[in-house]
A tleap script that builds the chain and sets N, CA, C and O, in Angstrom:
source leaprc.protein.ff14SB
mol = sequence {
  NMET ASN THR ARG HIE SER ASP GLU VAL TYR
  ALA THR ASP PRO THR LEU GLU ALA ASP VAL
  PHE ALA ARG ASN CYS PRO SER ARG PRO VAL
  LEU GLN ASP VAL THR GLY ARG TRP GLY VAL
  LEU ALA LEU ALA ALA LEU ARG GLU GLY PRO
  HIE ARG PHE SER ALA LEU ARG ARG HIE VAL
  GLU GLY ILE SER GLU ARG MET LEU SER GLN
  THR LEU GLN THR LEU GLU ARG ASP GLY MET
  ILE ASN ARG GLU VAL GLN GLN SER ILE PRO
  PRO HIE VAL GLU TYR THR LEU THR ASP LEU
  GLY ALA GLN ILE ALA ASP GLN LEU LEU GLY
  LEU ILE HIE VAL LEU GLU SER ASN ILE ASP
  THR ILE LYS ALA ALA GLN ASP ALA TYR ARG
  ARG CASP
}
set mol.1.N position { 8.937 -13.825 32.597 }
set mol.1.CA position { 9.123 -12.708 32.212 }
set mol.1.C position { 7.267 -12.230 31.529 }
set mol.1.O position { 6.684 -12.840 30.633 }
set mol.2.N position { 6.771 -11.114 32.233 }
set mol.2.CA position { 5.380 -10.713 31.839 }
set mol.2.C position { 5.898 -10.150 30.289 }
set mol.2.O position { 6.864 -9.468 29.946 }
set mol.3.N position { 5.152 -10.567 29.792 }
set mol.3.CA position { 5.525 -9.500 27.972 }
set mol.3.C position { 4.049 -8.517 28.000 }
set mol.3.O position { 3.932 -7.589 27.200 }
set mol.4.N position { 2.968 -8.837 29.003 }
set mol.4.CA position { 2.062 -7.802 28.476 }
set mol.4.C position { 2.565 -6.289 28.904 }
set mol.4.O position { 3.309 -6.092 29.864 }
set mol.5.N position { 2.084 -5.324 28.109 }
set mol.5.CA position { 2.496 -3.758 27.992 }
set mol.5.C position { 1.606 -3.132 27.550 }
set mol.5.O position { 0.890 -3.459 26.603 }
set mol.6.N position { 1.540 -1.981 28.303 }
set mol.6.CA position { 0.184 -1.195 27.871 }
set mol.6.C position { 0.683 -0.479 26.209 }
set mol.6.O position { 1.653 -0.525 25.452 }
set mol.7.N position { -0.788 0.215 26.280 }
set mol.7.CA position { -0.400 0.475 24.460 }
set mol.7.C position { 0.588 1.461 24.517 }
set mol.7.O position { 1.503 1.424 23.694 }
set mol.8.N position { 0.533 2.471 25.496 }
set mol.8.CA position { 1.187 3.602 25.184 }
set mol.8.C position { 2.901 3.185 25.253 }
set mol.8.O position { 3.771 3.834 24.673 }
set mol.9.N position { 3.113 2.144 25.970 }
set mol.9.CA position { 4.794 1.783 26.113 }
set mol.9.C position { 4.921 0.997 24.858 }
set mol.9.O position { 6.075 1.222 24.492 }
set mol.10.N position { 4.258 0.046 23.838 }
set mol.10.CA position { 4.630 -0.241 22.243 }
set mol.10.C position { 4.652 1.111 21.312 }
set mol.10.O position { 5.132 1.105 20.178 }
set mol.11.N position { 4.257 1.902 21.730 }
set mol.11.CA position { 3.654 3.264 20.849 }
set mol.11.C position { 5.108 3.838 21.001 }
set mol.11.O position { 5.502 4.419 19.991 }
set mol.12.N position { 6.179 3.785 22.287 }
set mol.12.CA position { 7.417 4.517 22.722 }
set mol.12.C position { 8.220 3.781 22.246 }
set mol.12.O position { 9.009 4.196 21.397 }
set mol.13.N position { 8.224 2.385 22.709 }
set mol.13.CA position { 9.332 1.894 22.820 }
set mol.13.C position { 9.226 0.837 22.033 }
set mol.13.O position { 8.449 -0.044 22.401 }
set mol.14.N position { 9.920 0.674 20.855 }
set mol.14.CA position { 9.871 -0.710 20.011 }
set mol.14.C position { 10.584 -1.964 20.026 }
set mol.14.O position { 10.365 -2.962 19.339 }
set mol.15.N position { 11.791 -1.705 21.229 }
set mol.15.CA position { 12.761 -2.950 21.548 }
set mol.15.C position { 11.653 -3.777 22.395 }
set mol.15.O position { 11.834 -4.993 22.335 }
set mol.16.N position { 10.803 -3.461 22.990 }
set mol.16.CA position { 9.907 -4.761 23.845 }
set mol.16.C position { 9.654 -5.844 23.175 }
set mol.16.O position { 9.325 -5.790 21.990 }
set mol.17.N position { 9.794 -7.184 23.960 }
set mol.17.CA position { 9.254 -8.368 23.119 }
set mol.17.C position { 7.766 -8.118 22.884 }
set mol.17.O position { 6.983 -7.530 23.631 }
set mol.18.N position { 7.508 -8.737 21.581 }
set mol.18.CA position { 6.078 -8.418 20.987 }
set mol.18.C position { 5.498 -9.675 21.984 }
set mol.18.O position { 6.082 -10.623 22.510 }
set mol.19.N position { 4.055 -9.232 21.995 }
set mol.19.CA position { 2.856 -9.907 22.596 }
set mol.19.C position { 1.844 -9.605 21.759 }
set mol.19.O position { 1.536 -8.413 21.734 }
set mol.20.N position { 1.166 -10.431 20.981 }
set mol.20.CA position { 0.344 -10.760 20.184 }
set mol.20.C position { -1.312 -10.372 20.143 }
set mol.20.O position { -2.110 -10.154 19.231 }
set mol.21.N position { -1.404 -10.407 21.807 }
set mol.21.CA position { -2.593 -9.924 22.621 }
set mol.21.C position { -2.302 -8.851 23.081 }
set mol.21.O position { -3.021 -8.654 24.061 }
set mol.22.N position { -1.693 -8.110 22.926 }
set mol.22.CA position { -1.543 -6.564 23.275 }
set mol.22.C position { -2.003 -5.428 21.811 }
set mol.22.O position { -1.318 -5.155 20.825 }
set mol.23.N position { -3.312 -4.994 22.151 }
set mol.23.CA position { -3.646 -4.034 21.197 }
set mol.23.C position { -2.528 -3.341 20.208 }
set mol.23.O position { -2.650 -3.698 19.036 }
set mol.24.N position { -2.000 -2.881 20.338 }
set mol.24.CA position { -0.902 -1.916 19.499 }
set mol.24.C position { 0.372 -3.009 18.821 }
set mol.24.O position { 1.081 -2.667 17.874 }
set mol.25.N position { 0.460 -4.122 19.395 }
set mol.25.CA position { 1.401 -5.005 19.261 }
set mol.25.C position { 1.595 -4.949 17.816 }
set mol.25.O position { 0.561 -4.939 17.149 }
set mol.26.N position { 2.680 -4.911 17.214 }
set mol.26.CA position { 3.289 -4.977 16.021 }
set mol.26.C position { 2.836 -6.352 15.012 }
set mol.26.O position { 2.456 -6.337 13.842 }
set mol.27.N position { 2.994 -7.279 15.750 }
set mol.27.CA position { 3.168 -8.663 14.939 }
set mol.27.C position { 1.609 -9.021 14.967 }
set mol.27.O position { 1.390 -10.200 14.689 }
set mol.28.N position { 0.527 -8.274 15.234 }
set mol.28.CA position { -0.564 -8.720 15.037 }
set mol.28.C position { -1.111 -8.397 13.639 }
set mol.28.O position { -1.928 -9.207 13.199 }
set mol.29.N position { -0.687 -7.003 12.619 }
set mol.29.CA position { -1.260 -7.059 11.648 }
set mol.29.C position { -0.561 -8.188 10.949 }
set mol.29.O position { -1.044 -8.859 10.037 }
set mol.30.N position { 0.532 -8.311 11.435 }
set mol.30.CA position { 1.771 -9.531 10.479 }
set mol.30.C position { 0.640 -10.906 10.713 }
set mol.30.O position { 0.094 -11.507 9.788 }
set mol.31.N position { 0.494 -11.155 11.954 }
set mol.31.CA position { -0.365 -12.653 12.002 }
set mol.31.C position { -1.406 -12.648 11.338 }
set mol.31.O position { -1.807 -13.730 10.910 }
set mol.32.N position { -2.224 -11.322 11.029 }
set mol.32.CA position { -3.434 -11.572 10.216 }
set mol.32.C position { -2.799 -11.510 8.870 }
set mol.32.O position { -3.392 -12.357 8.203 }
set mol.33.N position { -2.169 -11.111 8.360 }
set mol.33.CA position { -1.678 -11.184 6.779 }
set mol.33.C position { -1.317 -12.607 6.537 }
set mol.33.O position { -1.600 -13.169 5.479 }
set mol.34.N position { -0.481 -13.386 7.845 }
set mol.34.CA position { -0.241 -14.832 7.571 }
set mol.34.C position { -1.199 -15.458 7.638 }
set mol.34.O position { -1.233 -16.257 6.702 }
set mol.35.N position { -2.242 -15.545 8.428 }
set mol.35.CA position { -3.409 -16.746 8.664 }
set mol.35.C position { -4.730 -16.103 7.942 }
set mol.35.O position { -5.833 -16.628 8.094 }
set mol.36.N position { -4.585 -15.196 7.328 }
set mol.36.CA position { -5.544 -15.114 6.206 }
set mol.36.C position { -6.043 -16.227 5.319 }
set mol.36.O position { -5.173 -17.095 5.250 }
set mol.37.N position { -6.869 -16.461 4.775 }
set mol.37.CA position { -7.050 -17.499 3.674 }
set mol.37.C position { -5.850 -17.389 2.800 }
set mol.37.O position { -4.890 -18.158 2.753 }
set mol.38.N position { -6.029 -16.479 2.226 }
set mol.38.CA position { -4.537 -16.587 1.095 }
set mol.38.C position { -3.322 -16.420 1.471 }
set mol.38.O position { -2.450 -17.019 0.842 }
set mol.39.N position { -3.019 -15.717 2.392 }
set mol.39.CA position { -1.805 -15.901 3.184 }
set mol.39.C position { -1.234 -17.096 3.388 }
set mol.39.O position { -0.132 -17.386 2.923 }
set mol.40.N position { -2.189 -18.147 4.346 }
set mol.40.CA position { -1.888 -19.432 4.543 }
set mol.40.C position { -1.725 -20.384 3.418 }
set mol.40.O position { -0.781 -21.171 3.493 }
set mol.41.N position { -2.559 -20.432 2.317 }
set mol.41.CA position { -2.477 -21.051 0.972 }
set mol.41.C position { -0.997 -20.470 0.267 }
set mol.41.O position { -0.112 -21.217 -0.150 }
set mol.42.N position { -0.964 -19.435 0.247 }
set mol.42.CA position { 0.330 -19.099 -0.695 }
set mol.42.C position { 1.558 -19.381 -0.092 }
set mol.42.O position { 2.429 -19.805 -0.851 }
set mol.43.N position { 1.875 -19.232 1.239 }
set mol.43.CA position { 2.873 -19.451 1.884 }
set mol.43.C position { 3.194 -21.011 1.838 }
set mol.43.O position { 4.272 -21.420 1.406 }
set mol.44.N position { 2.351 -21.727 2.237 }
set mol.44.CA position { 1.759 -23.501 1.988 }
set mol.44.C position { 2.489 -24.116 0.698 }
set mol.44.O position { 3.367 -24.975 0.776 }
set mol.45.N position { 1.804 -23.323 -1.014 }
set mol.45.CA position { 2.189 -23.395 -1.783 }
set mol.45.C position { 3.743 -23.447 -2.317 }
set mol.45.O position { 4.439 -24.283 -2.893 }
set mol.46.N position { 3.923 -22.048 -1.797 }
set mol.46.CA position { 5.613 -21.730 -1.685 }
set mol.46.C position { 6.464 -22.717 -1.182 }
set mol.46.O position { 7.561 -22.902 -1.708 }
set mol.47.N position { 6.068 -23.407 -0.175 }
set mol.47.CA position { 6.991 -24.449 0.553 }
set mol.47.C position { 7.265 -25.745 -0.335 }
set mol.47.O position { 8.125 -26.609 -0.163 }
set mol.48.N position { 6.248 -25.637 -1.381 }
set mol.48.CA position { 6.933 -26.793 -2.277 }
set mol.48.C position { 8.313 -26.584 -2.965 }
set mol.48.O position { 9.069 -27.500 -3.289 }
set mol.49.N position { 8.565 -25.108 -3.164 }
set mol.49.CA position { 9.375 -24.765 -4.104 }
set mol.49.C position { 8.798 -23.366 -4.832 }
set mol.49.O position { 7.719 -22.794 -4.685 }
set mol.50.N position { 10.110 -23.007 -5.786 }
set mol.50.CA position { 9.614 -21.903 -6.388 }
set mol.50.C position { 8.195 -21.775 -7.333 }
set mol.50.O position { 7.855 -22.854 -7.817 }
set mol.51.N position { 7.262 -20.540 -7.685 }
set mol.51.CA position { 6.419 -20.647 -8.243 }
set mol.51.C position { 6.460 -19.151 -9.270 }
set mol.51.O position { 6.833 -18.015 -8.977 }
set mol.52.N position { 5.983 -19.637 -10.390 }
set mol.52.CA position { 5.817 -18.157 -10.994 }
set mol.52.C position { 4.193 -17.613 -10.933 }
set mol.52.O position { 3.299 -18.459 -10.912 }
set mol.53.N position { 3.884 -16.245 -10.907 }
set mol.53.CA position { 2.603 -15.563 -10.688 }
set mol.53.C position { 1.902 -17.148 -11.109 }
set mol.53.O position { 1.878 -18.180 -10.440 }
set mol.54.N position { 1.444 -16.909 -12.273 }
set mol.54.CA position { 0.338 -18.015 -13.090 }
set mol.54.C position { 0.542 -19.305 -12.327 }
set mol.54.O position { -0.431 -19.762 -11.727 }
set mol.55.N position { 1.798 -19.998 -12.280 }
set mol.55.CA position { 1.338 -21.277 -11.732 }
set mol.55.C position { 0.968 -21.131 -10.140 }
set mol.55.O position { 0.201 -21.978 -9.684 }
set mol.56.N position { 1.388 -20.271 -9.406 }
set mol.56.CA position { 0.865 -20.157 -7.993 }
set mol.56.C position { -0.863 -19.923 -8.130 }
set mol.56.O position { -1.670 -20.640 -7.538 }
set mol.57.N position { -1.207 -18.885 -8.945 }
set mol.57.CA position { -2.628 -18.974 -8.956 }
set mol.57.C position { -3.632 -20.137 -9.571 }
set mol.57.O position { -4.836 -20.315 -9.381 }
set mol.58.N position { -2.753 -20.800 -10.316 }
set mol.58.CA position { -3.252 -22.110 -10.570 }
set mol.58.C position { -3.667 -23.396 -9.719 }
set mol.58.O position { -4.660 -24.124 -9.718 }
set mol.59.N position { -2.328 -23.355 -8.905 }
set mol.59.CA position { -2.096 -24.106 -7.353 }
set mol.59.C position { -2.804 -23.609 -6.602 }
set mol.59.O position { -2.926 -24.394 -5.661 }
set mol.60.N position { -3.627 -22.344 -6.369 }
set mol.60.CA position { -4.475 -21.914 -4.912 }
set mol.60.C position { -5.581 -21.824 -5.910 }
set mol.60.O position { -5.575 -20.835 -6.643 }
set mol.61.N position { -6.441 -22.627 -6.034 }
set mol.61.CA position { -7.671 -22.496 -6.939 }
set mol.61.C position { -8.685 -21.524 -5.894 }
set mol.61.O position { -8.775 -21.577 -4.667 }
set mol.62.N position { -9.382 -20.653 -6.849 }
set mol.62.CA position { -10.285 -19.910 -6.438 }
set mol.62.C position { -9.724 -18.247 -5.945 }
set mol.62.O position { -10.552 -17.390 -5.636 }
set mol.63.N position { -8.452 -18.009 -5.933 }
set mol.63.CA position { -7.850 -16.771 -6.017 }
set mol.63.C position { -7.905 -15.790 -6.960 }
set mol.63.O position { -7.207 -16.085 -7.930 }
set mol.64.N position { -8.495 -14.669 -7.068 }
set mol.64.CA position { -8.420 -13.805 -8.186 }
set mol.64.C position { -7.011 -13.364 -8.305 }
set mol.64.O position { -6.227 -13.384 -7.356 }
set mol.65.N position { -6.748 -13.013 -9.356 }
set mol.65.CA position { -5.216 -12.626 -9.913 }
set mol.65.C position { -4.963 -11.094 -8.813 }
set mol.65.O position { -3.921 -10.824 -8.215 }
set mol.66.N position { -5.826 -10.552 -8.811 }
set mol.66.CA position { -5.964 -8.791 -7.821 }
set mol.66.C position { -5.661 -9.592 -6.523 }
set mol.66.O position { -4.569 -9.232 -6.082 }
set mol.67.N position { -6.279 -10.610 -5.710 }
set mol.67.CA position { -5.626 -10.991 -4.631 }
set mol.67.C position { -4.743 -11.778 -4.365 }
set mol.67.O position { -4.444 -12.056 -3.204 }
set mol.68.N position { -4.238 -12.215 -5.272 }
set mol.68.CA position { -3.272 -13.061 -5.115 }
set mol.68.C position { -2.222 -12.106 -5.582 }
set mol.68.O position { -1.238 -12.431 -4.917 }
set mol.69.N position { -1.872 -11.084 -6.372 }
set mol.69.CA position { -1.363 -9.942 -6.268 }
set mol.69.C position { -0.937 -9.499 -4.971 }
set mol.69.O position { 0.165 -9.724 -4.471 }
set mol.70.N position { -2.240 -8.612 -4.272 }
set mol.70.CA position { -2.030 -8.155 -2.518 }
set mol.70.C position { -1.417 -9.141 -1.597 }
set mol.70.O position { -1.017 -8.893 -0.459 }
set mol.71.N position { -1.390 -10.046 -2.077 }
set mol.71.CA position { -1.378 -11.254 -1.199 }
set mol.71.C position { -0.228 -11.309 -1.021 }
set mol.71.O position { 0.297 -11.328 0.092 }
set mol.72.N position { 0.591 -11.357 -2.530 }
set mol.72.CA position { 2.320 -11.700 -2.312 }
set mol.72.C position { 2.842 -10.433 -2.154 }
set mol.72.O position { 4.023 -10.512 -1.817 }
set mol.73.N position { 2.355 -9.021 -2.284 }
set mol.73.CA position { 2.982 -7.872 -1.766 }
set mol.73.C position { 3.016 -7.720 -0.365 }
set mol.73.O position { 3.989 -7.239 0.215 }
set mol.74.N position { 1.904 -8.143 0.254 }
set mol.74.CA position { 2.246 -8.289 1.583 }
set mol.74.C position { 2.662 -9.183 2.224 }
set mol.74.O position { 2.615 -9.020 3.443 }
set mol.75.N position { 3.258 -10.531 1.684 }
set mol.75.CA position { 3.953 -11.106 2.341 }
set mol.75.C position { 5.656 -11.256 1.831 }
set mol.75.O position { 6.445 -12.177 2.045 }
set mol.76.N position { 5.830 -10.047 1.131 }
set mol.76.CA position { 7.097 -9.575 0.577 }
set mol.76.C position { 7.338 -8.530 1.599 }
set mol.76.O position { 8.331 -8.528 2.326 }
set mol.77.N position { 6.274 -7.525 1.633 }
set mol.77.CA position { 6.645 -6.609 2.367 }
set mol.77.C position { 6.903 -6.863 3.809 }
set mol.77.O position { 7.641 -6.117 4.453 }
set mol.78.N position { 6.256 -8.001 4.387 }
set mol.78.CA position { 6.560 -8.750 5.668 }
set mol.78.C position { 7.579 -9.494 5.804 }
set mol.78.O position { 7.685 -10.122 6.858 }
set mol.79.N position { 8.534 -9.612 4.841 }
set mol.79.CA position { 9.994 -10.360 4.951 }
set mol.79.C position { 9.673 -11.861 4.587 }
set mol.79.O position { 10.604 -12.608 4.890 }
set mol.80.N position { 8.653 -12.451 4.045 }
set mol.80.CA position { 8.173 -13.867 3.972 }
set mol.80.C position { 8.438 -14.391 2.965 }
set mol.80.O position { 8.720 -15.576 3.148 }
set mol.81.N position { 8.517 -13.911 1.394 }
set mol.81.CA position { 8.616 -14.152 0.345 }
set mol.81.C position { 9.812 -13.057 -0.352 }
set mol.81.O position { 10.135 -11.912 -0.036 }
set mol.82.N position { 10.331 -14.063 -1.532 }
set mol.82.CA position { 11.027 -12.911 -2.464 }
set mol.82.C position { 10.832 -12.853 -3.579 }
set mol.82.O position { 10.996 -13.908 -4.191 }
set mol.83.N position { 10.440 -11.750 -4.294 }
set mol.83.CA position { 10.156 -11.610 -5.376 }
set mol.83.C position { 11.321 -11.477 -6.454 }
set mol.83.O position { 12.032 -10.493 -6.253 }
set mol.84.N position { 11.613 -12.129 -7.374 }
set mol.84.CA position { 13.020 -12.185 -8.547 }
set mol.84.C position { 12.043 -12.246 -9.777 }
set mol.84.O position { 11.247 -13.150 -10.029 }
set mol.85.N position { 12.258 -11.157 -10.450 }
set mol.85.CA position { 12.283 -10.916 -11.843 }
set mol.85.C position { 13.690 -11.499 -12.818 }
set mol.85.O position { 14.843 -11.076 -12.905 }
set mol.86.N position { 12.905 -12.768 -13.535 }
set mol.86.CA position { 13.730 -13.376 -14.324 }
set mol.86.C position { 14.171 -12.474 -15.136 }
set mol.86.O position { 13.490 -11.452 -15.213 }
set mol.87.N position { 15.186 -12.551 -15.819 }
set mol.87.CA position { 15.657 -11.637 -17.298 }
set mol.87.C position { 15.337 -12.535 -18.383 }
set mol.87.O position { 16.304 -13.086 -18.908 }
set mol.88.N position { 14.205 -12.798 -18.825 }
set mol.88.CA position { 14.017 -13.261 -20.384 }
set mol.88.C position { 12.900 -12.238 -20.857 }
set mol.88.O position { 12.478 -11.215 -20.318 }
set mol.89.N position { 12.539 -12.918 -22.152 }
set mol.89.CA position { 11.527 -12.221 -22.815 }
set mol.89.C position { 10.235 -13.084 -22.960 }
set mol.89.O position { 10.386 -14.238 -23.362 }
set mol.90.N position { 9.211 -12.720 -22.724 }
set mol.90.CA position { 8.806 -11.858 -21.755 }
set mol.90.C position { 9.436 -12.083 -20.520 }
set mol.90.O position { 9.837 -13.195 -20.176 }
set mol.91.N position { 9.550 -10.910 -19.738 }
set mol.91.CA position { 10.248 -11.221 -18.178 }
set mol.91.C position { 9.066 -11.814 -17.599 }
set mol.91.O position { 7.865 -11.556 -17.674 }
set mol.92.N position { 9.942 -12.915 -16.839 }
set mol.92.CA position { 8.855 -13.646 -15.604 }
set mol.92.C position { 9.582 -13.000 -14.403 }
set mol.92.O position { 10.596 -12.321 -14.243 }
set mol.93.N position { 8.310 -13.677 -13.402 }
set mol.93.CA position { 8.751 -13.244 -12.086 }
set mol.93.C position { 8.344 -14.604 -11.206 }
set mol.93.O position { 7.374 -15.357 -11.297 }
set mol.94.N position { 9.393 -14.597 -10.396 }
set mol.94.CA position { 9.344 -16.149 -9.741 }
set mol.94.C position { 9.413 -15.512 -8.201 }
set mol.94.O position { 10.066 -14.523 -7.867 }
set mol.95.N position { 8.614 -16.294 -7.399 }
set mol.95.CA position { 8.560 -16.776 -5.906 }
set mol.95.C position { 8.764 -17.415 -5.499 }
set mol.95.O position { 8.478 -18.551 -5.877 }
set mol.96.N position { 9.745 -17.017 -3.870 }
set mol.96.CA position { 10.041 -18.094 -3.105 }
set mol.96.C position { 10.070 -17.373 -1.695 }
set mol.96.O position { 9.751 -16.257 -1.283 }
set mol.97.N position { 10.545 -18.407 -1.205 }
set mol.97.CA position { 10.363 -18.506 0.768 }
set mol.97.C position { 11.157 -17.650 1.112 }
set mol.97.O position { 11.975 -17.598 0.194 }
set mol.98.N position { 11.497 -16.759 2.065 }
set mol.98.CA position { 12.580 -16.504 2.519 }
set mol.98.C position { 12.868 -17.287 3.694 }
set mol.98.O position { 11.840 -17.942 3.869 }
set mol.99.N position { 13.685 -17.580 4.583 }
set mol.99.CA position { 13.880 -18.620 5.762 }
set mol.99.C position { 12.813 -18.101 6.856 }
set mol.99.O position { 12.209 -18.942 7.521 }
set mol.100.N position { 12.635 -17.075 7.000 }
set mol.100.CA position { 11.137 -17.006 7.703 }
set mol.100.C position { 10.228 -17.355 7.267 }
set mol.100.O position { 9.585 -18.029 8.072 }
set mol.101.N position { 9.631 -17.220 6.030 }
set mol.101.CA position { 8.695 -17.540 5.419 }
set mol.101.C position { 8.794 -18.832 5.131 }
set mol.101.O position { 7.743 -19.171 4.587 }
set mol.102.N position { 9.733 -19.963 5.249 }
set mol.102.CA position { 9.525 -21.125 5.284 }
set mol.102.C position { 9.558 -21.309 6.907 }
set mol.102.O position { 8.745 -22.184 7.206 }
set mol.103.N position { 10.052 -20.917 7.764 }
set mol.103.CA position { 9.564 -21.283 9.162 }
set mol.103.C position { 8.071 -21.283 9.380 }
set mol.103.O position { 7.378 -22.084 10.008 }
set mol.104.N position { 7.693 -20.042 8.622 }
set mol.104.CA position { 6.278 -20.004 9.300 }
set mol.104.C position { 5.590 -20.799 8.425 }
set mol.104.O position { 4.445 -20.990 8.834 }
set mol.105.N position { 5.877 -21.449 7.171 }
set mol.105.CA position { 4.876 -22.195 6.224 }
set mol.105.C position { 5.123 -23.537 6.456 }
set mol.105.O position { 4.503 -24.458 5.925 }
set mol.106.N position { 6.288 -23.676 7.477 }
set mol.106.CA position { 6.117 -25.311 8.110 }
set mol.106.C position { 5.188 -25.463 9.440 }
set mol.106.O position { 4.718 -26.510 9.886 }
set mol.107.N position { 5.058 -24.245 9.916 }
set mol.107.CA position { 4.126 -24.383 11.011 }
set mol.107.C position { 2.805 -24.605 10.702 }
set mol.107.O position { 2.059 -25.218 11.466 }
set mol.108.N position { 2.305 -23.962 9.184 }
set mol.108.CA position { 1.124 -23.467 8.581 }
set mol.108.C position { 0.574 -25.004 8.166 }
set mol.108.O position { -0.589 -25.402 8.229 }
set mol.109.N position { 1.858 -25.804 7.687 }
set mol.109.CA position { 1.984 -27.014 6.905 }
set mol.109.C position { 1.190 -28.203 8.134 }
set mol.109.O position { 0.212 -28.908 7.885 }
set mol.110.N position { 1.789 -28.155 9.176 }
set mol.110.CA position { 1.299 -28.689 10.665 }
set mol.110.C position { 0.022 -28.282 10.606 }
set mol.110.O position { -0.769 -29.128 10.189 }
set mol.111.N position { -0.431 -27.180 10.918 }
set mol.111.CA position { -2.043 -27.178 11.194 }
set mol.111.C position { -2.780 -27.743 10.108 }
set mol.111.O position { -3.712 -28.528 10.282 }
set mol.112.N position { -2.311 -27.295 8.809 }
set mol.112.CA position { -3.295 -27.875 7.654 }
set mol.112.C position { -3.499 -29.110 7.810 }
set mol.112.O position { -4.598 -29.632 7.625 }
set mol.113.N position { -2.096 -29.938 8.295 }
set mol.113.CA position { -2.278 -31.480 8.290 }
set mol.113.C position { -3.111 -32.139 9.569 }
set mol.113.O position { -3.566 -33.274 9.706 }
set mol.114.N position { -3.133 -31.073 10.383 }
set mol.114.CA position { -4.156 -31.814 11.638 }
set mol.114.C position { -5.397 -31.873 11.147 }
set mol.114.O position { -6.147 -32.849 11.144 }
set mol.115.N position { -5.689 -30.254 10.520 }
set mol.115.CA position { -7.192 -30.250 9.730 }
set mol.115.C position { -7.801 -31.036 8.811 }
set mol.115.O position { -8.977 -31.315 8.577 }
set mol.116.N position { -6.678 -31.357 8.302 }
set mol.116.CA position { -6.863 -32.322 6.861 }
set mol.116.C position { -7.249 -33.657 7.499 }
set mol.116.O position { -8.358 -34.179 7.380 }
set mol.117.N position { -6.239 -34.145 8.177 }
set mol.117.CA position { -6.433 -35.418 9.081 }
set mol.117.C position { -7.551 -36.011 10.229 }
set mol.117.O position { -7.716 -37.049 10.869 }
set mol.118.N position { -8.195 -34.716 10.078 }
set mol.118.CA position { -9.417 -34.833 11.565 }
set mol.118.C position { -10.977 -34.132 10.485 }
set mol.118.O position { -12.078 -33.809 10.931 }
set mol.119.N position { -10.506 -34.093 9.044 }
set mol.119.CA position { -11.702 -33.483 8.517 }
set mol.119.C position { -13.257 -34.141 8.928 }
set mol.119.O position { -14.249 -33.448 9.158 }
set mol.120.N position { -13.223 -35.301 8.953 }
set mol.120.CA position { -14.114 -36.240 9.534 }
set mol.120.C position { -14.547 -36.001 10.663 }
set mol.120.O position { -15.774 -35.947 10.742 }
set mol.121.N position { -13.882 -35.811 11.719 }
set mol.121.CA position { -14.212 -35.453 13.106 }
set mol.121.C position { -15.021 -33.960 13.150 }
set mol.121.O position { -16.071 -33.834 13.779 }
set mol.122.N position { -14.357 -32.782 12.354 }
set mol.122.CA position { -14.595 -31.643 12.204 }
set mol.122.C position { -16.331 -31.734 11.538 }
set mol.122.O position { -17.289 -31.311 12.185 }
set mol.123.N position { -16.447 -32.309 10.277 }
set mol.123.CA position { -17.990 -32.344 9.760 }
set mol.123.C position { -18.594 -32.838 10.784 }
set mol.123.O position { -19.487 -32.068 11.140 }
set mol.124.N position { -18.517 -33.914 11.532 }
set mol.124.CA position { -19.309 -34.660 12.605 }
set mol.124.C position { -19.504 -33.557 13.569 }
set mol.124.O position { -20.684 -33.263 13.761 }
set mol.125.N position { -18.779 -33.002 14.102 }
set mol.125.CA position { -18.995 -31.742 14.719 }
set mol.125.C position { -19.854 -30.438 14.203 }
set mol.125.O position { -20.756 -29.866 14.815 }
set mol.126.N position { -19.431 -30.193 13.174 }
set mol.126.CA position { -20.669 -29.205 12.390 }
set mol.126.C position { -21.741 -29.689 11.989 }
set mol.126.O position { -22.646 -28.855 11.960 }
set mol.127.N position { -22.085 -30.941 11.588 }
set mol.127.CA position { -23.473 -31.590 11.735 }
set mol.127.C position { -24.043 -31.429 13.119 }
set mol.127.O position { -25.100 -30.829 13.309 }
set mol.128.N position { -23.305 -31.991 14.116 }
set mol.128.CA position { -24.320 -32.069 15.482 }
set mol.128.C position { -24.420 -30.558 15.907 }
set mol.128.O position { -25.389 -30.334 16.632 }
set mol.129.N position { -23.538 -29.350 15.580 }
set mol.129.CA position { -24.164 -28.084 15.764 }
set mol.129.C position { -25.115 -27.807 15.053 }
set mol.129.O position { -26.061 -27.238 15.598 }
set mol.130.N position { -25.179 -28.069 13.812 }
set mol.130.CA position { -26.711 -27.759 12.985 }
set mol.130.C position { -27.872 -28.423 13.314 }
set mol.130.O position { -28.998 -27.974 13.103 }
set mol.131.N position { -27.562 -29.732 13.947 }
set mol.131.CA position { -29.106 -30.103 14.759 }
set mol.131.C position { -29.565 -29.683 15.876 }
set mol.131.O position { -30.752 -29.872 16.141 }
set mol.132.N position { -28.698 -29.011 16.784 }
set mol.132.CA position { -28.866 -28.497 18.165 }
set mol.132.C position { -29.444 -27.076 17.959 }
set mol.132.O position { -29.702 -26.367 18.931 }
savepdb mol mol.pdb
quit
């Protein structure tokens, strides 16, 4: 079945299959949310288990508090993470993956593994590119 549809069809019939290559496909912005640098790292870190905000920020080195907060809100909106306020003094917030988030994180971890295990090849290609 051909899943390519015109932009007008997507705008009027949301029941059609998603086609990320179509301009107005609703999966495109979600793909962008997931595959942005911080989305990938947040999902991969949460695959290890629940994290509180401060622990997640320490785990994902280099992310600002504001960017982590925005990333987590976006992933929560997209149905990939749960945000749970723990009843304690002071209150603590814990983040976990939903089933969908876990499925996506598993795929991202596969990609991360391929990249990490081939970093020497990647570096050599980058060096060769710079020399050309």
